All heavy atoms as TSV, in Angstrom:
chain	resi	resn	atom	element	x	y	z
A	1	MET	N	N	-172.644	53.834	-197.985
A	1	MET	CA	C	-172.475	52.562	-198.549
A	1	MET	C	C	-171.679	52.803	-199.909
A	1	MET	O	O	-170.986	51.851	-200.278
A	1	MET	CB	C	-173.967	52.157	-199.010
A	1	MET	CG	C	-173.980	50.668	-199.427
A	1	MET	SD	S	-173.619	49.689	-198.053
A	1	MET	CE	C	-173.631	48.051	-198.793
A	2	LYS	N	N	-171.815	53.834	-200.552
A	2	LYS	CA	C	-171.079	54.010	-201.862
A	2	LYS	C	C	-169.638	54.155	-201.525
A	2	LYS	O	O	-168.767	53.650	-202.315
A	2	LYS	CB	C	-171.735	55.287	-202.504
A	2	LYS	CG	C	-171.090	55.448	-203.959
A	2	LYS	CD	C	-171.687	56.514	-204.712
A	2	LYS	CE	C	-171.239	56.590	-206.118
A	2	LYS	NZ	N	-171.948	57.085	-207.066
A	3	LYS	N	N	-169.289	54.671	-200.386
A	3	LYS	CA	C	-167.812	54.947	-200.129
A	3	LYS	C	C	-167.241	53.528	-199.734
A	3	LYS	O	O	-166.043	53.268	-200.160
A	3	LYS	CB	C	-167.618	55.858	-198.882
A	3	LYS	CG	C	-167.810	57.274	-199.163
A	3	LYS	CD	C	-167.468	58.182	-198.020
A	3	LYS	CE	C	-167.615	59.548	-198.499
A	3	LYS	NZ	N	-167.067	60.468	-197.524
A	4	LEU	N	N	-167.946	52.653	-199.160
A	4	LEU	CA	C	-167.444	51.325	-198.832
A	4	LEU	C	C	-167.213	50.532	-200.167
A	4	LEU	O	O	-166.161	49.855	-200.324
A	4	LEU	CB	C	-168.511	50.595	-197.963
A	4	LEU	CG	C	-168.112	49.141	-197.540
A	4	LEU	CD1	C	-166.759	49.262	-196.754
A	4	LEU	CD2	C	-169.119	48.473	-196.797
A	5	SER	N	N	-168.072	50.644	-201.127
A	5	SER	CA	C	-167.931	49.994	-202.461
A	5	SER	C	C	-166.744	50.578	-203.125
A	5	SER	O	O	-166.009	49.864	-203.723
A	5	SER	CB	C	-169.185	50.337	-203.329
A	5	SER	OG	O	-169.016	49.763	-204.560
A	6	LEU	N	N	-166.525	51.951	-203.070
A	6	LEU	CA	C	-165.299	52.619	-203.725
A	6	LEU	C	C	-164.067	51.957	-203.089
A	6	LEU	O	O	-163.068	51.715	-203.784
A	6	LEU	CB	C	-165.394	54.128	-203.661
A	6	LEU	CG	C	-164.296	54.964	-204.226
A	6	LEU	CD1	C	-164.299	54.657	-205.720
A	6	LEU	CD2	C	-164.530	56.393	-204.018
A	7	LEU	N	N	-164.064	51.968	-201.734
A	7	LEU	CA	C	-162.836	51.526	-201.018
A	7	LEU	C	C	-162.611	49.917	-201.371
A	7	LEU	O	O	-161.352	49.560	-201.552
A	7	LEU	CB	C	-163.122	51.628	-199.475
A	7	LEU	CG	C	-162.078	51.128	-198.560
A	7	LEU	CD1	C	-160.760	51.996	-198.709
A	7	LEU	CD2	C	-162.429	51.130	-197.156
A	8	THR	N	N	-163.575	49.217	-201.441
A	8	THR	CA	C	-163.539	47.770	-201.835
A	8	THR	C	C	-162.863	47.657	-203.252
A	8	THR	O	O	-162.002	46.916	-203.448
A	8	THR	CB	C	-164.792	47.083	-201.763
A	8	THR	OG1	O	-165.511	47.275	-200.395
A	8	THR	CG2	C	-164.649	45.598	-201.973
A	9	ASN	N	N	-163.453	48.582	-204.091
A	9	ASN	CA	C	-162.846	48.546	-205.435
A	9	ASN	C	C	-161.349	48.862	-205.577
A	9	ASN	O	O	-160.591	48.204	-206.259
A	9	ASN	CB	C	-163.740	49.402	-206.469
A	9	ASN	CG	C	-165.114	48.847	-206.766
A	9	ASN	OD1	O	-165.287	47.538	-206.532
A	9	ASN	ND2	N	-166.008	49.719	-207.153
A	10	MET	N	N	-161.054	49.868	-204.741
A	10	MET	CA	C	-159.641	50.324	-204.727
A	10	MET	C	C	-158.845	49.288	-204.158
A	10	MET	O	O	-157.665	49.029	-204.585
A	10	MET	CB	C	-159.579	51.586	-203.850
A	10	MET	CG	C	-160.161	52.769	-204.521
A	10	MET	SD	S	-159.255	53.494	-205.835
A	10	MET	CE	C	-158.033	54.378	-204.961
A	11	LEU	N	N	-159.109	48.674	-203.062
A	11	LEU	CA	C	-158.361	47.520	-202.515
A	11	LEU	C	C	-158.214	46.356	-203.498
A	11	LEU	O	O	-157.157	45.701	-203.495
A	11	LEU	CB	C	-158.930	47.172	-201.140
A	11	LEU	CG	C	-158.943	48.104	-199.972
A	11	LEU	CD1	C	-159.581	47.644	-198.731
A	11	LEU	CD2	C	-157.447	48.310	-199.597
A	12	MET	N	N	-159.297	46.016	-204.159
A	12	MET	CA	C	-159.292	44.870	-204.982
A	12	MET	C	C	-158.305	45.273	-206.233
A	12	MET	O	O	-157.511	44.325	-206.627
A	12	MET	CB	C	-160.659	44.580	-205.549
A	12	MET	CG	C	-161.497	43.816	-204.531
A	12	MET	SD	S	-163.215	43.525	-205.070
A	12	MET	CE	C	-162.831	42.415	-206.446
A	13	LEU	N	N	-158.375	46.490	-206.721
A	13	LEU	CA	C	-157.482	46.915	-207.735
A	13	LEU	C	C	-155.979	46.801	-207.292
A	13	LEU	O	O	-155.195	46.318	-207.944
A	13	LEU	CB	C	-157.886	48.326	-208.245
A	13	LEU	CG	C	-157.025	48.854	-209.315
A	13	LEU	CD1	C	-157.212	47.954	-210.635
A	13	LEU	CD2	C	-157.427	50.298	-209.602
A	14	ALA	N	N	-155.736	47.349	-206.094
A	14	ALA	CA	C	-154.380	47.276	-205.536
A	14	ALA	C	C	-153.942	45.900	-205.347
A	14	ALA	O	O	-152.769	45.537	-205.634
A	14	ALA	CB	C	-154.311	48.145	-204.274
A	15	GLY	N	N	-154.723	44.982	-204.868
A	15	GLY	CA	C	-154.408	43.686	-204.666
A	15	GLY	C	C	-154.115	43.017	-206.019
A	15	GLY	O	O	-153.180	42.234	-206.193
A	16	THR	N	N	-154.976	43.242	-206.962
A	16	THR	CA	C	-154.673	42.736	-208.361
A	16	THR	C	C	-153.333	43.186	-208.823
A	16	THR	O	O	-152.534	42.363	-209.448
A	16	THR	CB	C	-155.758	43.022	-209.308
A	16	THR	OG1	O	-156.946	42.611	-208.671
A	16	THR	CG2	C	-155.670	42.400	-210.657
A	17	MET	N	N	-153.072	44.419	-208.821
A	17	MET	CA	C	-151.814	44.868	-209.187
A	17	MET	C	C	-150.631	44.295	-208.468
A	17	MET	O	O	-149.695	44.008	-209.056
A	17	MET	CB	C	-151.734	46.498	-209.062
A	17	MET	CG	C	-152.693	47.162	-210.038
A	17	MET	SD	S	-152.813	48.808	-209.798
A	17	MET	CE	C	-151.164	49.440	-210.176
A	18	VAL	N	N	-150.730	44.125	-207.104
A	18	VAL	CA	C	-149.650	43.490	-206.505
A	18	VAL	C	C	-149.430	42.031	-206.953
A	18	VAL	O	O	-148.334	41.540	-207.133
A	18	VAL	CB	C	-149.996	43.433	-204.923
A	18	VAL	CG1	C	-149.065	42.478	-204.185
A	18	VAL	CG2	C	-149.714	44.885	-204.476
A	19	VAL	N	N	-150.552	41.248	-207.191
A	19	VAL	CA	C	-150.481	39.908	-207.706
A	19	VAL	C	C	-149.728	39.820	-209.070
A	19	VAL	O	O	-148.919	39.042	-209.224
A	19	VAL	CB	C	-151.880	39.215	-207.611
A	19	VAL	CG1	C	-151.950	37.946	-208.448
A	19	VAL	CG2	C	-152.229	38.993	-206.157
A	20	LEU	N	N	-150.170	40.729	-209.848
A	20	LEU	CA	C	-149.627	40.766	-211.264
A	20	LEU	C	C	-148.049	41.188	-211.097
A	20	LEU	O	O	-147.317	40.559	-211.903
A	20	LEU	CB	C	-150.409	41.821	-212.077
A	20	LEU	CG	C	-151.736	41.372	-212.497
A	20	LEU	CD1	C	-152.477	42.525	-213.330
A	20	LEU	CD2	C	-151.679	40.123	-213.413
A	21	ALA	N	N	-147.725	42.058	-210.319
A	21	ALA	CA	C	-146.323	42.476	-210.318
A	21	ALA	C	C	-145.523	41.403	-209.613
A	21	ALA	O	O	-144.436	41.114	-210.110
A	21	ALA	CB	C	-146.163	43.752	-209.429
A	22	TRP	N	N	-146.083	40.688	-208.746
A	22	TRP	CA	C	-145.394	39.513	-208.072
A	22	TRP	C	C	-145.177	38.314	-209.196
A	22	TRP	O	O	-144.172	37.785	-209.294
A	22	TRP	CB	C	-146.183	38.959	-206.869
A	22	TRP	CG	C	-145.568	37.985	-206.088
A	22	TRP	CD1	C	-145.543	36.619	-206.339
A	22	TRP	CD2	C	-144.794	38.198	-204.867
A	22	TRP	NE1	N	-144.832	35.981	-205.332
A	22	TRP	CE2	C	-144.473	36.965	-204.401
A	22	TRP	CE3	C	-144.544	39.310	-204.138
A	22	TRP	CZ2	C	-143.658	36.804	-203.276
A	22	TRP	CZ3	C	-143.708	39.100	-203.097
A	22	TRP	CH2	C	-143.400	37.944	-202.597
A	23	GLY	N	N	-146.139	38.121	-209.893
A	23	GLY	CA	C	-146.148	37.137	-210.887
A	23	GLY	C	C	-145.137	37.383	-212.033
A	23	GLY	O	O	-144.389	36.573	-212.425
A	24	THR	N	N	-145.084	38.654	-212.441
A	24	THR	CA	C	-144.119	39.033	-213.489
A	24	THR	C	C	-142.771	38.978	-213.031
A	24	THR	O	O	-141.879	38.823	-213.706
A	24	THR	CB	C	-144.505	40.347	-214.120
A	24	THR	OG1	O	-144.570	41.423	-213.127
A	24	THR	CG2	C	-145.916	40.239	-214.988
A	25	GLY	N	N	-142.691	39.315	-211.690
A	25	GLY	CA	C	-141.266	39.348	-211.118
A	25	GLY	C	C	-140.581	37.936	-211.171
A	25	GLY	O	O	-139.414	37.669	-211.423
A	26	PHE	N	N	-141.455	36.991	-210.966
A	26	PHE	CA	C	-140.974	35.570	-210.888
A	26	PHE	C	C	-140.946	34.990	-212.438
A	26	PHE	O	O	-140.064	34.033	-212.579
A	26	PHE	CB	C	-141.879	34.607	-210.126
A	26	PHE	CG	C	-141.732	34.750	-208.567
A	26	PHE	CD1	C	-142.669	35.213	-207.773
A	26	PHE	CD2	C	-140.379	34.467	-208.105
A	26	PHE	CE1	C	-142.342	35.231	-206.341
A	26	PHE	CE2	C	-140.106	34.564	-206.805
A	26	PHE	CZ	C	-141.057	34.910	-205.940
A	27	ALA	N	N	-141.624	35.568	-213.263
A	27	ALA	CA	C	-141.615	35.047	-214.654
A	27	ALA	C	C	-140.506	35.658	-215.486
A	27	ALA	O	O	-140.106	35.250	-216.533
A	27	ALA	CB	C	-142.933	35.430	-215.412
A	28	ALA	N	N	-139.844	36.805	-214.967
A	28	ALA	CA	C	-138.896	37.402	-215.643
A	28	ALA	C	C	-137.552	36.576	-215.702
A	28	ALA	O	O	-137.361	35.791	-214.831
A	28	ALA	CB	C	-138.469	38.741	-214.999
A	29	PRO	N	N	-136.821	36.631	-216.853
A	29	PRO	CA	C	-135.689	35.792	-216.919
A	29	PRO	C	C	-134.558	36.279	-215.872
A	29	PRO	O	O	-134.621	37.497	-215.516
A	29	PRO	CB	C	-135.077	36.172	-218.358
A	29	PRO	CG	C	-135.755	37.453	-218.652
A	29	PRO	CD	C	-137.017	37.388	-218.031
A	30	PRO	N	N	-133.635	35.431	-215.435
A	30	PRO	CA	C	-132.656	35.877	-214.465
A	30	PRO	C	C	-131.669	36.797	-215.112
A	30	PRO	O	O	-131.511	36.957	-216.305
A	30	PRO	CB	C	-131.943	34.537	-214.212
A	30	PRO	CG	C	-132.164	33.615	-215.368
A	30	PRO	CD	C	-133.549	34.135	-215.830
A	31	PRO	N	N	-130.963	37.668	-214.246
A	31	PRO	CA	C	-130.103	38.617	-214.729
A	31	PRO	C	C	-128.915	37.910	-215.327
A	31	PRO	O	O	-128.594	36.719	-215.039
A	31	PRO	CB	C	-129.711	39.389	-213.576
A	31	PRO	CG	C	-130.002	38.499	-212.400
A	31	PRO	CD	C	-131.181	37.647	-212.684
A	32	PRO	N	N	-128.221	38.585	-216.313
A	32	PRO	CA	C	-127.010	37.935	-216.974
A	32	PRO	C	C	-125.928	37.743	-215.906
A	32	PRO	O	O	-125.859	38.551	-214.940
A	32	PRO	CB	C	-126.632	38.988	-218.040
A	32	PRO	CG	C	-127.205	40.205	-217.541
A	32	PRO	CD	C	-128.430	39.891	-216.937
A	33	PRO	N	N	-125.081	36.881	-216.166
A	33	PRO	CA	C	-123.930	36.583	-215.218
A	33	PRO	C	C	-122.999	37.707	-215.284
A	33	PRO	O	O	-122.868	38.478	-216.284
A	33	PRO	CB	C	-123.231	35.366	-215.775
A	33	PRO	CG	C	-123.578	35.220	-217.202
A	33	PRO	CD	C	-124.960	35.925	-217.271
A	34	PRO	N	N	-122.254	37.975	-214.245
A	34	PRO	CA	C	-121.315	39.113	-214.253
A	34	PRO	C	C	-120.224	38.891	-215.103
A	34	PRO	O	O	-119.847	37.784	-215.494
A	34	PRO	CB	C	-120.599	39.126	-212.804
A	34	PRO	CG	C	-120.960	37.716	-212.334
A	34	PRO	CD	C	-122.192	37.310	-212.941
A	35	PRO	N	N	-119.639	39.945	-215.647
A	35	PRO	CA	C	-118.456	39.796	-216.651
A	35	PRO	C	C	-117.274	39.158	-216.061
A	35	PRO	O	O	-116.992	39.413	-215.071
A	35	PRO	CB	C	-118.274	41.297	-217.193
A	35	PRO	CG	C	-118.685	42.088	-216.036
A	35	PRO	CD	C	-119.883	41.302	-215.442
A	36	VAL	N	N	-116.610	38.385	-216.844
A	36	VAL	CA	C	-115.288	37.906	-216.439
A	36	VAL	C	C	-114.180	38.873	-216.538
A	36	VAL	O	O	-114.016	39.620	-217.628
A	36	VAL	CB	C	-114.953	36.599	-217.166
A	36	VAL	CG1	C	-113.591	35.950	-216.752
A	36	VAL	CG2	C	-116.239	35.555	-217.145
A	37	PRO	N	N	-113.363	39.049	-215.528
A	37	PRO	CA	C	-112.234	40.052	-215.562
A	37	PRO	C	C	-111.291	39.569	-216.812
A	37	PRO	O	O	-110.981	38.424	-216.898
A	37	PRO	CB	C	-111.667	39.985	-214.250
A	37	PRO	CG	C	-112.093	38.669	-213.608
A	37	PRO	CD	C	-113.514	38.390	-214.196
A	38	ALA	N	N	-110.929	40.624	-217.488
A	38	ALA	CA	C	-110.080	40.332	-218.718
A	38	ALA	C	C	-108.731	40.043	-218.484
A	38	ALA	O	O	-107.892	39.414	-219.247
A	38	ALA	CB	C	-110.217	41.525	-219.695
A	39	GLY	N	N	-108.111	40.503	-217.289
A	39	GLY	CA	C	-106.788	40.127	-216.965
A	39	GLY	C	C	-105.932	41.450	-217.175
A	39	GLY	O	O	-106.354	42.461	-217.721
A	40	ASP	N	N	-104.560	41.279	-217.074
A	40	ASP	CA	C	-103.720	42.343	-217.224
A	40	ASP	C	C	-103.133	42.417	-218.569
A	40	ASP	O	O	-103.450	41.609	-219.444
A	40	ASP	CB	C	-102.592	42.398	-216.164
A	40	ASP	CG	C	-101.874	41.030	-216.199
A	40	ASP	OD1	O	-102.288	40.029	-217.035
A	40	ASP	OD2	O	-100.810	40.856	-215.370
A	41	LEU	N	N	-102.176	43.298	-218.771
A	41	LEU	CA	C	-101.495	43.520	-220.152
A	41	LEU	C	C	-100.746	42.254	-220.485
A	41	LEU	O	O	-100.783	41.722	-221.683
A	41	LEU	CB	C	-100.555	44.631	-220.112
A	41	LEU	CG	C	-99.952	44.974	-221.464
A	41	LEU	CD1	C	-101.057	45.301	-222.502
A	41	LEU	CD2	C	-98.957	46.154	-221.258
A	42	PHE	N	N	-100.068	41.580	-219.583
A	42	PHE	CA	C	-99.230	40.412	-219.940
A	42	PHE	C	C	-100.199	39.236	-220.385
A	42	PHE	O	O	-99.724	38.541	-221.295
A	42	PHE	CB	C	-98.537	39.943	-218.714
A	42	PHE	CG	C	-97.693	38.761	-218.860
A	42	PHE	CD1	C	-96.506	38.901	-219.644
A	42	PHE	CD2	C	-98.023	37.474	-218.411
A	42	PHE	CE1	C	-95.745	37.733	-219.817
A	42	PHE	CE2	C	-97.270	36.311	-218.643
A	42	PHE	CZ	C	-96.063	36.583	-219.342
A	43	THR	N	N	-101.292	39.091	-219.744
A	43	THR	CA	C	-102.324	38.057	-220.143
A	43	THR	C	C	-102.751	38.269	-221.653
A	43	THR	O	O	-102.811	37.453	-222.444
A	43	THR	CB	C	-103.433	38.010	-219.253
A	43	THR	OG1	O	-103.002	37.894	-217.951
A	43	THR	CG2	C	-104.416	36.927	-219.558
A	44	HIS	N	N	-102.999	39.627	-222.030
A	44	HIS	CA	C	-103.395	39.993	-223.351
A	44	HIS	C	C	-102.311	39.656	-224.365
A	44	HIS	O	O	-102.543	39.124	-225.296
A	44	HIS	CB	C	-103.814	41.422	-223.405
A	44	HIS	CG	C	-105.134	41.749	-222.802
A	44	HIS	ND1	N	-106.254	41.507	-223.419
A	44	HIS	CD2	C	-105.539	42.202	-221.611
A	44	HIS	CE1	C	-107.400	41.892	-222.771
A	44	HIS	NE2	N	-106.807	42.211	-221.512
A	45	LEU	N	N	-101.077	40.026	-223.980
A	45	LEU	CA	C	-99.948	39.803	-224.962
A	45	LEU	C	C	-99.756	38.278	-225.049
A	45	LEU	O	O	-99.574	37.797	-226.211
A	45	LEU	CB	C	-98.677	40.488	-224.439
A	45	LEU	CG	C	-98.716	42.042	-224.427
A	45	LEU	CD1	C	-97.534	42.612	-223.730
A	45	LEU	CD2	C	-99.007	42.525	-225.784
A	46	ALA	N	N	-99.901	37.577	-224.061
A	46	ALA	CA	C	-99.610	36.177	-224.182
A	46	ALA	C	C	-100.766	35.402	-225.038
A	46	ALA	O	O	-100.451	34.610	-225.839
A	46	ALA	CB	C	-99.572	35.410	-222.679
A	47	ALA	N	N	-101.966	35.849	-224.833
A	47	ALA	CA	C	-103.101	35.288	-225.611
A	47	ALA	C	C	-102.874	35.744	-227.150
A	47	ALA	O	O	-103.065	34.887	-227.958
A	47	ALA	CB	C	-104.242	35.738	-225.101
A	48	GLY	N	N	-102.568	36.908	-227.412
A	48	GLY	CA	C	-102.388	37.437	-228.700
A	48	GLY	C	C	-101.178	36.696	-229.383
A	48	GLY	O	O	-101.239	36.241	-230.615
A	49	GLY	N	N	-100.053	36.461	-228.612
A	49	GLY	CA	C	-98.986	35.711	-229.123
A	49	GLY	C	C	-99.284	34.224	-229.518
A	49	GLY	O	O	-98.696	33.814	-230.451
A	50	GLY	N	N	-100.043	33.662	-228.714
A	50	GLY	CA	C	-100.424	32.335	-228.928
A	50	GLY	C	C	-101.315	32.122	-230.116
A	50	GLY	O	O	-101.156	31.241	-230.998
A	51	ILE	N	N	-102.250	33.126	-230.325
A	51	ILE	CA	C	-103.105	33.143	-231.442
A	51	ILE	C	C	-102.265	33.305	-232.735
A	51	ILE	O	O	-102.402	32.654	-233.794
A	51	ILE	CB	C	-104.233	34.151	-231.420
A	51	ILE	CG1	C	-105.210	33.697	-230.240
A	51	ILE	CG2	C	-104.833	34.328	-232.674
A	51	ILE	CD1	C	-106.188	34.820	-229.878
A	52	ALA	N	N	-101.291	34.259	-232.702
A	52	ALA	CA	C	-100.417	34.571	-233.777
A	52	ALA	C	C	-99.522	33.346	-234.188
A	52	ALA	O	O	-99.303	32.886	-235.337
A	52	ALA	CB	C	-99.545	35.838	-233.627
A	53	ALA	N	N	-99.106	32.673	-233.124
A	53	ALA	CA	C	-98.169	31.476	-233.300
A	53	ALA	C	C	-99.003	30.356	-234.018
A	53	ALA	O	O	-98.414	29.672	-234.878
A	53	ALA	CB	C	-97.481	31.161	-231.972
A	54	TYR	N	N	-100.172	30.231	-233.578
A	54	TYR	CA	C	-101.164	29.158	-234.143
A	54	TYR	C	C	-101.299	29.327	-235.537
A	54	TYR	O	O	-101.130	28.426	-236.388
A	54	TYR	CB	C	-102.389	29.005	-233.248
A	54	TYR	CG	C	-103.388	28.009	-233.747
A	54	TYR	CD1	C	-103.140	26.733	-233.374
A	54	TYR	CD2	C	-104.461	28.325	-234.535
A	54	TYR	CE1	C	-104.070	25.619	-233.675
A	54	TYR	CE2	C	-105.335	27.310	-234.854
A	54	TYR	CZ	C	-105.168	26.117	-234.431
A	54	TYR	OH	O	-106.051	25.055	-234.868
A	55	GLY	N	N	-101.713	30.528	-235.910
A	55	GLY	CA	C	-101.910	30.911	-237.282
A	55	GLY	C	C	-100.537	30.746	-238.152
A	55	GLY	O	O	-100.637	30.325	-239.265
A	56	ALA	N	N	-99.514	31.190	-237.581
A	56	ALA	CA	C	-98.256	31.146	-238.303
A	56	ALA	C	C	-97.804	29.569	-238.547
A	56	ALA	O	O	-97.400	29.197	-239.647
A	56	ALA	CB	C	-97.166	31.789	-237.583
A	57	TYR	N	N	-98.067	28.760	-237.589
A	57	TYR	CA	C	-97.742	27.352	-237.791
A	57	TYR	C	C	-98.626	26.726	-238.822
A	57	TYR	O	O	-98.174	26.059	-239.689
A	57	TYR	CB	C	-98.067	26.650	-236.349
A	57	TYR	CG	C	-97.968	25.177	-236.523
A	57	TYR	CD1	C	-96.763	24.617	-236.721
A	57	TYR	CD2	C	-99.115	24.324	-236.443
A	57	TYR	CE1	C	-96.694	23.147	-236.798
A	57	TYR	CE2	C	-99.059	22.970	-236.512
A	57	TYR	CZ	C	-97.824	22.435	-236.769
A	57	TYR	OH	O	-97.850	20.976	-236.864
A	58	HIS	N	N	-99.951	27.082	-238.887
A	58	HIS	CA	C	-100.775	26.492	-239.954
A	58	HIS	C	C	-100.360	26.965	-241.269
A	58	HIS	O	O	-100.517	26.336	-242.387
A	58	HIS	CB	C	-102.161	26.839	-239.631
A	58	HIS	CG	C	-102.854	25.830	-238.574
A	58	HIS	ND1	N	-103.207	24.623	-239.027
A	58	HIS	CD2	C	-102.980	25.876	-237.246
A	58	HIS	CE1	C	-103.610	23.934	-237.883
A	58	HIS	NE2	N	-103.541	24.681	-236.900
A	59	LEU	N	N	-99.943	28.322	-241.426
A	59	LEU	CA	C	-99.522	28.767	-242.739
A	59	LEU	C	C	-98.264	28.033	-243.201
A	59	LEU	O	O	-98.038	27.720	-244.305
A	59	LEU	CB	C	-99.262	30.286	-242.596
A	59	LEU	CG	C	-100.484	31.147	-242.605
A	59	LEU	CD1	C	-100.178	32.702	-242.424
A	59	LEU	CD2	C	-101.316	31.029	-243.924
A	60	TRP	N	N	-97.296	27.881	-242.252
A	60	TRP	CA	C	-96.066	27.161	-242.587
A	60	TRP	C	C	-96.289	25.736	-243.066
A	60	TRP	O	O	-95.806	25.293	-243.980
A	60	TRP	CB	C	-95.222	27.100	-241.333
A	60	TRP	CG	C	-94.035	26.339	-241.416
A	60	TRP	CD1	C	-92.851	26.614	-242.041
A	60	TRP	CD2	C	-93.787	24.941	-240.901
A	60	TRP	NE1	N	-91.943	25.709	-242.017
A	60	TRP	CE2	C	-92.480	24.642	-241.251
A	60	TRP	CE3	C	-94.589	24.121	-240.106
A	60	TRP	CZ2	C	-92.010	23.301	-240.956
A	60	TRP	CZ3	C	-94.099	22.910	-239.865
A	60	TRP	CH2	C	-92.767	22.540	-240.337
A	61	ARG	N	N	-97.293	25.053	-242.275
A	61	ARG	CA	C	-97.629	23.646	-242.736
A	61	ARG	C	C	-98.234	23.630	-244.074
A	61	ARG	O	O	-97.959	22.804	-244.927
A	61	ARG	CB	C	-98.489	23.065	-241.733
A	61	ARG	CG	C	-97.892	22.599	-240.463
A	61	ARG	CD	C	-98.380	21.482	-239.777
A	61	ARG	NE	N	-98.928	20.480	-240.619
A	61	ARG	CZ	C	-99.547	19.312	-240.206
A	61	ARG	NH1	N	-99.680	19.204	-238.921
A	61	ARG	NH2	N	-100.026	18.469	-240.909
A	62	ALA	N	N	-99.147	24.706	-244.407
A	62	ALA	CA	C	-99.778	24.623	-245.769
A	62	ALA	C	C	-98.712	24.904	-246.766
A	62	ALA	O	O	-98.693	24.184	-247.952
A	62	ALA	CB	C	-100.741	25.773	-245.730
A	63	LYS	N	N	-97.778	25.812	-246.551
A	63	LYS	CA	C	-96.758	26.088	-247.594
A	63	LYS	C	C	-95.764	24.889	-247.674
A	63	LYS	O	O	-95.347	24.554	-248.793
A	63	LYS	CB	C	-95.830	27.360	-247.117
A	63	LYS	CG	C	-96.644	28.656	-247.329
A	63	LYS	CD	C	-95.776	29.783	-246.938
A	63	LYS	CE	C	-96.515	31.060	-247.026
A	63	LYS	NZ	N	-95.631	32.229	-246.578
A	64	ARG	N	N	-95.568	24.230	-246.596
A	64	ARG	CA	C	-94.648	23.005	-246.602
A	64	ARG	C	C	-95.272	21.795	-247.372
A	64	ARG	O	O	-94.634	21.224	-248.214
A	64	ARG	CB	C	-94.361	22.624	-245.182
A	64	ARG	CG	C	-93.411	21.410	-245.045
A	64	ARG	CD	C	-93.109	21.278	-243.561
A	64	ARG	NE	N	-92.573	19.941	-243.527
A	64	ARG	CZ	C	-92.843	19.007	-242.685
A	64	ARG	NH1	N	-93.889	19.275	-241.809
A	64	ARG	NH2	N	-92.334	17.874	-242.533
A	65	SER	N	N	-96.591	21.680	-247.275
A	65	SER	CA	C	-97.245	20.680	-248.036
A	65	SER	C	C	-97.368	20.938	-249.463
A	65	SER	O	O	-97.176	20.029	-250.360
A	65	SER	CB	C	-98.702	20.388	-247.503
A	65	SER	OG	O	-99.514	21.493	-247.811
A	66	VAL	N	N	-97.383	22.149	-249.872
A	66	VAL	CA	C	-97.433	22.573	-251.307
A	66	VAL	C	C	-96.031	22.327	-251.877
A	66	VAL	O	O	-95.990	21.725	-252.962
A	66	VAL	CB	C	-97.846	24.019	-251.410
A	66	VAL	CG1	C	-97.595	24.565	-252.805
A	66	VAL	CG2	C	-99.372	24.266	-251.034
A	67	ARG	N	N	-94.931	22.653	-251.121
A	67	ARG	CA	C	-93.607	22.400	-251.666
A	67	ARG	C	C	-93.382	20.937	-251.692
A	67	ARG	O	O	-92.713	20.433	-252.754
A	67	ARG	CB	C	-92.610	23.082	-250.635
A	67	ARG	CG	C	-92.243	24.419	-251.027
A	67	ARG	CD	C	-91.083	25.005	-250.303
A	67	ARG	NE	N	-91.517	25.543	-249.046
A	67	ARG	CZ	C	-91.220	25.474	-247.786
A	67	ARG	NH1	N	-90.188	24.628	-247.610
A	67	ARG	NH2	N	-91.768	25.919	-246.797
A	68	LYS	N	N	-93.869	20.136	-250.740
A	68	LYS	CA	C	-93.623	18.686	-250.794
A	68	LYS	C	C	-94.484	18.083	-251.963
A	68	LYS	O	O	-94.003	17.225	-252.776
A	68	LYS	CB	C	-94.154	17.966	-249.392
A	68	LYS	CG	C	-93.075	18.136	-248.421
A	68	LYS	CD	C	-93.463	17.244	-247.353
A	68	LYS	CE	C	-92.374	16.827	-246.493
A	68	LYS	NZ	N	-92.565	15.823	-245.552
A	69	GLN	N	N	-95.630	18.451	-252.320
A	69	GLN	CA	C	-96.393	18.038	-253.360
A	69	GLN	C	C	-95.745	18.390	-254.721
A	69	GLN	O	O	-95.697	17.550	-255.648
A	69	GLN	CB	C	-97.838	18.562	-253.358
A	69	GLN	CG	C	-98.696	17.935	-252.304
A	69	GLN	CD	C	-100.070	18.640	-252.243
A	69	GLN	OE1	O	-100.386	19.618	-252.964
A	69	GLN	NE2	N	-100.895	18.075	-251.332
A	70	GLY	N	N	-95.070	19.539	-254.793
A	70	GLY	CA	C	-94.385	19.931	-256.024
A	70	GLY	C	C	-93.142	18.998	-256.230
A	70	GLY	O	O	-92.795	18.713	-257.372
A	71	LYS	N	N	-92.458	18.722	-255.193
A	71	LYS	CA	C	-91.282	17.827	-255.311
A	71	LYS	C	C	-91.643	16.359	-255.779
A	71	LYS	O	O	-90.853	15.725	-256.436
A	71	LYS	CB	C	-90.446	17.883	-254.109
A	71	LYS	CG	C	-89.722	19.182	-253.819
A	71	LYS	CD	C	-88.858	19.079	-252.536
A	71	LYS	CE	C	-88.184	20.404	-252.326
A	71	LYS	NZ	N	-87.490	20.291	-251.040
A	72	ASP	N	N	-92.693	15.973	-255.190
A	72	ASP	CA	C	-93.201	14.550	-255.408
A	72	ASP	C	C	-93.591	14.286	-256.876
A	72	ASP	O	O	-93.382	13.333	-257.493
A	72	ASP	CB	C	-94.161	14.111	-254.543
A	72	ASP	CG	C	-93.822	14.028	-253.065
A	72	ASP	OD1	O	-92.418	13.843	-252.817
A	72	ASP	OD2	O	-94.497	14.017	-252.087
A	73	ALA	N	N	-94.144	15.382	-257.449
A	73	ALA	CA	C	-94.772	15.154	-258.784
A	73	ALA	C	C	-93.723	15.313	-259.915
A	73	ALA	O	O	-92.649	15.403	-259.852
A	73	ALA	CB	C	-95.857	16.391	-258.956
């Protein structure tokens, strides 16, 4: 009779562990999305050139507006 009780306790413990593991598996956050491929060297150079051109344009406009304000005054 004692062996049956021990077997029952072991089965209940194993079942509880399975239920807990199943529940935490569904409660876990989804995995992160896969990384986006960065592209080749030409893509990197084009993106860097675009960023540099954008910054140069804004610097040029700022200097131009300062010069225009100096002439108007």
